[in-house]
Structures are given as structure tokens and as C-alpha cells.
C-alpha positions in Angstrom: -0.1 0.2 0.1 1.2 3.4 -0.7 1.5 5.8 2.1 -1.7 7.1 3.7 -2.2 10.8 2.6 -1.8 12.8 5.8 -5.5 14.3 5.8 -6.4 13.8 9.4 -3.3 14.8 10.8 -1.8 18.0 10.9 0.7 17.5 13.4 3.9 17.5 11.5 5.3 20.7 12.4 6.1 19.5 15.6 8.2 15.6 15.0 6.1 13.1 16.7 7.2 9.3 16.8 4.9 7.1 17.3 5.3 4.1 19.5 9.0 2.6 18.5 7.8 -0.1 16.2 10.6 -2.9 16.2 11.3 -3.6 12.0 9.6 -6.5 11.5 11.0 -9.4 9.9 10.1 -11.5 7.2 8.4 -14.8 8.5 10.3 -17.4 6.4 10.8 -20.7 8.4 10.9 -23.4 6.7 9.1 -24.0 3.3 7.9 -27.0 0.5 10.1 -26.1 -2.2 9.4 -29.0 -4.7 10.6 -31.6 -2.0 10.8 -31.8 1.9 10.9 -28.6 3.7 14.0 -26.4 2.9 15.3 -23.4 5.3 15.1 -20.0 4.3 17.9 -17.5 5.2 18.9 -13.5 4.0 22.0 -12.7 3.1 22.6 -9.2 1.9 23.9 -8.8 -1.4 24.3 -4.7 -1.5 24.2 -2.4 1.1 23.4 1.4 0.2 22.8 4.2 2.7 18.8 3.9 1.9 18.3 0.6 0.8 19.7 -2.8 1.0 19.7 -5.8 -1.4 18.6 -9.1 -0.1 19.1 -12.5 -1.5 16.2 -15.4 0.2 19.0 -18.1 0.4 17.2 -21.7 0.2 18.8 -24.8 1.3 17.9 -26.4 -1.9 20.1 -25.9 -4.8 17.6 -25.5 -8.0 18.1 -23.5 -11.3 14.6 -21.6 -10.9 13.6 -18.2 -12.3 15.6 -15.1 -10.4 13.0 -12.7 -9.3 14.0 -9.3 -7.9 11.0 -8.4 -6.1 10.8 -4.2 -5.5 9.1 -3.3 -2.4 7.0 0.1 -2.4 9.0 2.6 -0.6 5.7 3.8 0.7 6.5 3.9 4.8 5.8 -0.5 5.4 8.5 -2.5 5.9 9.0 -5.4 3.5 7.8 -7.8 6.2 4.3 -6.9 5.0 5.1 -8.3 1.9 6.0 -11.7 3.6 2.9 -13.9 1.8 4.1 -12.8 -1.2 8.0 -13.7 -0.7 6.9 -17.2 0.7 5.2 -18.0 -2.3 7.4 -16.6 -4.7 10.8 -18.7 -3.1 8.8 -22.1 -3.3 9.6 -22.1 -6.6 11.7 -19.2 -7.3 15.2 -17.4 -6.7 14.0 -14.1 -5.3 15.8 -11.1 -4.6 14.2 -8.3 -2.6 14.9 -4.5 -1.8 14.5 -3.7 2.1 14.3 -0.2 2.7 15.3 2.0 5.5 13.9 4.0 7.9 14.9 7.5 6.7 15.2 8.6 10.8 17.7 6.2 11.1 20.3 7.6 7.4 22.5 10.6 8.4 22.2 13.4 7.0 26.0 13.0 5.3 24.6 10.8 3.1 22.6 13.3 1.5 18.7 13.6 0.1 16.5 11.3 -1.6 14.6 11.7 -4.2 12.3 9.7 -6.9 15.7 10.1 -9.2 17.3 8.1 -6.7 14.6 5.5 -6.1 14.8 4.7 -10.1 18.8 4.8 -9.6 18.9 1.9 -6.5 16.7 0.0 -8.8 18.4 0.4 -11.9 21.6 -0.7 -9.9 20.2 -3.6 -8.4 18.8 -4.9 -11.6 22.6 -4.4 -13.0 24.0 -6.0 -10.0 21.9 -9.0 -10.7 22.4 -9.4 -14.4 20.4 -11.0 -16.9 18.5 -13.1 -16.9 16.3 -11.7 -14.3 12.2 -11.1 -14.0 11.1 -8.0 -12.1 8.1 -7.8 -9.7 6.8 -4.4 -8.6 4.0 -3.1 -6.5 1.9 -0.3 -5.7 4.4 2.8 -5.1 7.3 0.8 -6.4 5.5 0.1 -10.0 6.7 3.5 -11.2 10.4 3.5 -10.6 10.5 0.0 -11.7 9.2 0.6 -15.2 11.0 3.6 -15.2 14.1 1.4 -14.7 13.3 -0.9 -17.1 12.6 1.8 -19.8 16.0 3.8 -19.0 17.6 0.2 -19.1 15.9 -0.4 -22.5 16.8 2.9 -24.1 20.3 2.4 -23.6 20.3 -0.9 -24.3 21.7 -2.0 -21.6 22.3 -6.2 -21.3 20.4 -6.2 -18.0 17.1 -5.1 -19.2 14.4 -7.6 -17.1 13.7 -10.7 -18.9 10.1 -9.6 -17.4 8.1 -7.2 -15.5 5.2 -7.9 -13.3 3.0 -5.0 -11.9 0.6 -5.4 -9.5 -1.8 -2.4 -8.3 0.4 0.4 -9.9 -0.6 3.6 -9.4 0.7 4.9 -12.8 -2.3 7.0 -14.1 -4.3 8.2 -10.9 -6.7 10.3 -13.6 -8.3 6.6 -14.4 -10.9 6.2 -12.0 -9.7 8.3 -8.9 -9.9 6.5 -5.4 -10.1 8.7 -2.2 -6.2 8.5 -1.6 -6.1 9.7 -5.5 -8.5 12.9 -4.6 -6.9 13.4 -1.1 -3.6 13.8 -2.8 -4.6 16.5 -5.4 -6.8 18.7 -3.2 -3.8 20.6 -1.8 -1.2 22.3 -3.6 2.2 20.6 -2.8 3.0 23.7 -0.8 0.3 22.4 1.8 2.0 19.0 2.2 5.6 20.8 2.5 4.4 22.7 5.3 1.8 20.5 7.0 3.4 16.8 6.2 6.8 17.1 6.9 9.0 17.5 9.8 12.5 17.5 11.1 14.0 13.8 12.5 14.9 15.1 16.6 18.3 14.2 18.4 18.8 10.7 19.5 18.6 9.3 15.6 21.1 8.7 13.5 19.7 10.9 11.2 19.2 13.6 13.2 17.6 16.8 11.5 16.7 15.2 8.2 13.6 16.1 6.8 11.1 13.7 6.7 7.5 12.3 6.5 6.9 11.1 9.7 5.8 7.3 10.5 3.1 9.0 12.9 1.2 11.0 10.5 1.2 7.9 8.3 0.0 5.5 11.7 -2.9 7.7 12.3 -3.8 8.2 8.7 -3.5 4.2 8.2 -5.6 4.0 11.5 -8.2 6.0 9.6 -8.1 3.9 6.5 -8.7 0.9 8.7 -11.6 2.4 10.6 -13.3 2.7 7.2 -13.1 -0.3 6.3 -14.3 -1.6 9.4 -17.2 0.6 9.4 -17.9 -0.3 5.6 -16.9 -4.3 6.1 -14.4 -3.7 3.3 -10.8 -6.0 2.9 -9.0 -5.2 5.9 -12.0 -6.2 8.9 -11.6 -9.6 6.7 -7.7 -9.8 7.6 -8.3 -8.3 10.8 -11.1 -11.1 11.7 -9.4 -14.0 9.8 -5.9 -13.3 8.9 -5.1 -16.0 6.2 -1.8 -15.0 5.7 0.4 -18.5 5.4 2.3 -17.5 8.4 -0.4 -15.3 10.4 0.5 -16.9 13.9 4.2 -15.6 13.7 3.6 -12.5 11.8 -0.2 -11.1 12.1 -1.6 -9.1 9.0 -2.3 -6.7 11.4 1.0 -5.6 13.0 3.2 -5.6 9.7 -0.1 -3.2 8.5 0.7 -0.8 11.6 4.3 -0.9 10.8 5.8 1.9 9.7 8.9 4.3 8.7 10.0 7.9 8.2 10.1 8.5 4.4 12.9 11.1 2.9 11.2 14.0 2.5 12.2 14.6 -1.0 10.9 11.2 -2.0 7.5 12.2 -0.4 6.9 15.5 -2.0 8.4 14.2 -5.5 6.0 11.5 -5.5 3.1 13.7 -4.4 4.0 16.3 -7.3 5.0 13.8 -10.1 2.7 10.7 -9.9 -1.1 12.6 -7.9 -0.4 16.3 -9.4 1.9 16.1 -13.2 0.7 12.3 -13.6 4.2 13.1 -15.3 4.8 8.9 -16.5 1.6 8.9 -18.6 1.8 12.4 -19.9 5.5 11.8 -21.0 6.9 14.9 -18.4 9.1 11.8 -16.1 12.9 12.8 -16.8 15.6 10.9 -15.0 18.9 13.1 -14.8 17.8 14.9 -18.0 16.7 11.9 -19.9 13.0 11.6 -20.8 11.6 8.5 -19.3 10.0 6.6 -22.3 8.3 3.2 -21.5 7.5 2.9 -25.5 11.0 1.8 -25.7 10.5 -1.1 -24.0 10.5 -4.0 -26.9 12.7 -6.9 -24.8 10.9 -7.2 -21.9 7.0 -9.7 -21.3 4.8 -7.0 -19.5 2.4 -8.7 -17.0 -0.4 -6.4 -15.2 -1.9 -7.4 -12.4 -5.3 -5.4 -10.6 -8.0 -5.9 -7.7 -11.3 -6.2 -8.8 -12.1 -3.8 -5.7 -8.9 -1.9 -4.9 -9.9 1.6 -3.4 -6.1 2.6 -3.2 -4.8 2.2 -7.1 -7.8 1.4 -8.9 -8.3 -1.1 -11.8 -7.2 0.8 -15.0 -4.3 2.2 -13.4 -2.1 -0.7 -13.5 -3.3 -1.8 -16.6 -2.3 1.4 -18.5 1.2 0.0 -18.8 0.2 -1.9 -21.5 -0.9 1.2 -23.2 2.1 2.8 -22.5 4.6 0.0 -23.3 3.1 -0.2 -26.8 6.3 -1.7 -28.5 6.0 -5.0 -26.5 4.6 -7.8 -28.7 1.3 -8.8 -27.8 2.0 -12.0 -27.1 4.4 -10.9 -24.8 1.9 -8.9 -22.8 -0.8 -10.2 -20.0 -3.1 -8.7 -18.0 -5.3 -10.1 -15.0 -7.9 -8.4 -12.8 -8.2 -10.7 -9.6 -12.1 -10.8 -9.1 -13.3 -10.6 -5.7 -10.4 -8.5 -3.9 -9.2 -5.0 -3.0 -5.8 -3.8 -2.5 -4.3 -6.3 0.2 -5.5 -9.7 -1.6 -3.6 -9.6 -4.8 -0.1 -10.2 -2.6 -1.5 -11.1 0.7 -3.8 -14.2 1.6 -5.3 -17.4 -0.1 -6.3 -15.8 -3.1 -2.9 -14.5 -3.7 -1.2 -17.4 -2.8 -4.3 -19.9 -4.8 -4.8 -17.8 -7.6 -2.9 -14.9 -8.5 0.8 -16.2 -7.6 -0.2 -19.0 -9.8 -0.5 -17.0 -13.1 2.5 -15.3 -12.3 5.0 -18.2 -11.9 3.4 -19.3 -15.8 4.2 -15.9 -17.2 7.7 -16.2 -15.8 8.2 -19.2 -17.2 6.2 -19.0 -20.4 8.7 -15.9 -21.3 11.4 -17.4 -20.2 
């Protein structure tokens, strides 16, 4: 899920940390991987100031497709995607981005904007090399698509073999959700004045401007309350957590565990995604170079949307097929998952039994 729009809480002018949530770890344990259950461990391959590239090492050695999961820099920790990771790891060699809480990044490491986000994704793709399958969701769909387009434009040998986008906010003009409308209602200056604060003493990132976790936490509670009142998808997740490792890692726990986001990145995203619609209007630039999704010809594309998604509505991700018009039709797949909202496409039984098998089939068909 993308970070909630700070609407009900005009409190960022004075930094107010939430209860100090521990960083939840992925609940991996042992998984069945085409045979007896095997242990999975996490190993850091690359460490940058704002993110680590992590490999899920399995005890078993198999020639499975390599998948890089570009987790959203949305305020949530990677553990929110635990169900996604475990299901993929059964039959794929999985890598993922693990974003750092901005309050733990010293000012000396500089700012972090959308341009830097795209650069990180590009660097990780190059580090892993071809052949690689890219999977991104929600907020990370735009930087993943942009990185793929830039690699294609540069004819880089590391171009991903496939790109799978789940619930991506590529064009919020399509069936605008409450999140989209609230983000557009105020000018960028309002967000800068009311949603940004400096990290206080006591943290490594003292003095860094951030979108505080406290603001997002309050907005997430409001979003959850609306679902409880209306009988929405999140009510079902709370009453009946259908995550595979729900006993070890309840969905509600990881949903409410959030981090500070770099202010430059947060404001960039509000402006580029929700105000300017920069990607679909061909106004997204990376270090002076226009991002052209139409440059992608070799990478196969799959998009996944949830029928009842009230964060990124159906159509906002599927627009990728129009943007990437030069990918041959036989190398493009779209799937609308019936009966789920935003979270059911990557967490729970529907994800494991219906969505993931389609992604697995797509990856293998295109490999």
C-alpha cells in the first residue's frame, strides 16, 4: 500500500514519533520447495544508505527463475510482503529491496528523491544481471517501470526478461480513489508545510526532513476504521488473517508498523504521480533523460489489479500496456483478480492460490 495521505493529522510541524515499532522481519521459517521443507535465510548482497538488496538463500540448489521484488518505499516495511515472498520462494530464486527507515540515515548521506529511487532499482538490476524477472507493486511500480524503460533506451544487457506490476499507481487520473483525490486536493506547498518534519536528536538521521511515521500511522488507522465500518477487505484481514504465517506474523502487526520516509521522495511522489501525472504524460525525467516506456521491446509485461482496489483502482496499472505499446502483444498479459481489494492481490489465500500461479506461469512462459 502506498503511504496514506496525511489528512486528519496536522501534526508534522512538531515531529511526534509513534510507539517505537520494532522492524518486523520476514516470517520465513521452512518452506516446501518442490520436495521436503527447506530453510530460508536472508543474506545482504548490496548495502546502500537508503536500502539493502537481500537474497533469500534456500538450502536447496535449483535452477529456478531469479526474481527481484521491488518493494514499495511506502512507509511499510518489507515484512508486509511476507506472504508474497514465501509463495514466490517456493519456485523462484528471490531477491528483494529492503528500504531503510529515513530517521536512521545520517544527513551526510544526502537526500533521496524519486530520481534516486529509480537509480537504486537500476543499480540492483545491473548488479544481479541477466536473466532477471522484475516484480513491483503499488508505489514501486512507477520506479520499476521507469528503470526498465531507461535500461531499454540504453540497450543495457541487464534489461529484465519480464516485468510484473501489481496494483501500480501509474495513472491516478483513471477512476480516482479517495487516496488520489485527497493527494490532488491541496497544492504541493501545503504538504511541505503540514506533512514534513525534522528528525530530532536521538536518531542517526537527526535533522533530516521526513514524512513522519506518526502521520502515516494515524492515517492508516483512519483507513482501517473506514474498512471496519463498511465491511471492507481489511476487516476480513483483521477478523480472519489468511496469511500463511499468520501465527508468527499477524497481518495487522505489519500493516501498522511504519517508518519515516525521506521528505524529498515523499514530495516528489505527490507532485510527479498525483499532481503532474508525469509518467503517462511523458513528463517524467531521470537526470535530464525522458523516461519512455515505449522504448521497452524485449521485456515481457504482466499487470495485475484487484477488482475492488480502493487505493489504486483498476485501470491505473493496466495503462502500462498502452504506455509500453512496443512490447509484442503475445508478450503482454493482464489479470483482473475478482473479489479482492488492494491487499488480496499479494497477501492471503487468493494471492497464493490464484494470483501467484498466474505470475509463475507468465514468468516461465516468457523465460
